[in-house]
C-alpha positions in Angstrom: -5.9 14.8 -14.9 -3.1 13.5 -12.6 -4.2 15.9 -9.8 -7.8 14.6 -10.2 -6.6 11.0 -9.8 -4.6 12.0 -6.7 -7.6 13.7 -5.2 -9.8 10.7 -5.9 -7.2 8.4 -4.4 -6.9 10.6 -1.3 -10.7 10.7 -0.9 -11.0 6.9 -1.0 -8.1 6.4 1.2 -9.8 8.6 3.8 -13.1 6.7 3.3 -11.5 3.3 3.8 -9.7 4.5 6.9 -12.9 6.1 8.3 -14.8 2.9 7.8 -12.1 0.8 9.4 -12.2 3.0 12.5 -16.0 3.4 12.6 -16.8 -0.1 13.7 -19.5 -0.3 11.1 -19.8 -3.0 8.5 -18.9 -1.9 5.0 -22.6 -2.3 4.0 -23.8 0.1 6.8 -21.0 2.6 6.2 -21.8 2.8 2.5 -25.5 3.0 3.0 -25.1 5.9 5.4 -23.0 7.8 2.8 -24.9 6.8 -0.3 -22.0 4.7 -1.7 -22.1 1.4 -3.5 -20.4 -1.2 -1.4 -19.0 -2.8 -4.6 -17.2 0.4 -5.4 -15.9 0.7 -1.9 -14.4 -2.9 -2.1 -12.9 -2.1 -5.5 -11.1 1.0 -4.1 -10.1 -0.8 -0.9 -8.4 -3.5 -3.1 -6.7 -0.8 -5.4 -5.3 1.0 -2.3 -4.1 -2.3 -0.8 -2.4 -3.4 -4.0 -0.7 0.0 -4.5 0.8 -0.3 -1.0 2.4 -3.6 -1.9 4.1 -2.2 -4.9 6.2 0.2 -2.8 8.4 -2.7 -1.7 11.4 -4.1 -3.7 12.6 -7.6 -3.5 16.2 -7.9 -2.3 18.5 -10.8 -1.8 20.7 -10.7 1.3 23.8 -12.8 1.6 26.5 -12.7 4.3 29.6 -11.2 2.6 31.9 -11.5 5.6 31.8 -11.9 9.3 30.5 -8.4 10.0 29.3 -7.3 6.6 26.1 -7.9 4.8 25.9 -7.5 1.0 22.6 -6.7 -0.7 22.3 -7.1 -4.5 19.3 -5.1 -5.8 17.3 -6.2 -8.8 19.1 -3.5 -10.8 22.4 -5.4 -9.9 23.4 -2.5 -7.7 25.3 -3.9 -4.6 25.0 -2.3 -1.2 27.2 -3.4 1.7 26.4 -2.6 5.2 27.9 -3.4 8.6 26.1 -6.1 10.7 
């Protein structure tokens, strides 16, 4: 089941990319491939939202003159040189 979902996601990712590069409107692109444009928009939204979830919110504060301290949501602290 998980593999099927991954294959479906990959298929729609390719279709969204192909449409974007084609210069065609979504309506024309979908008509040429026998797709419903509402389904295309649904998948485009899903893919966009899944990309956003890859990022984590961090708070950055200056710990010292040449040091930056980052406290992650998990309360893990990471310090790095400026």
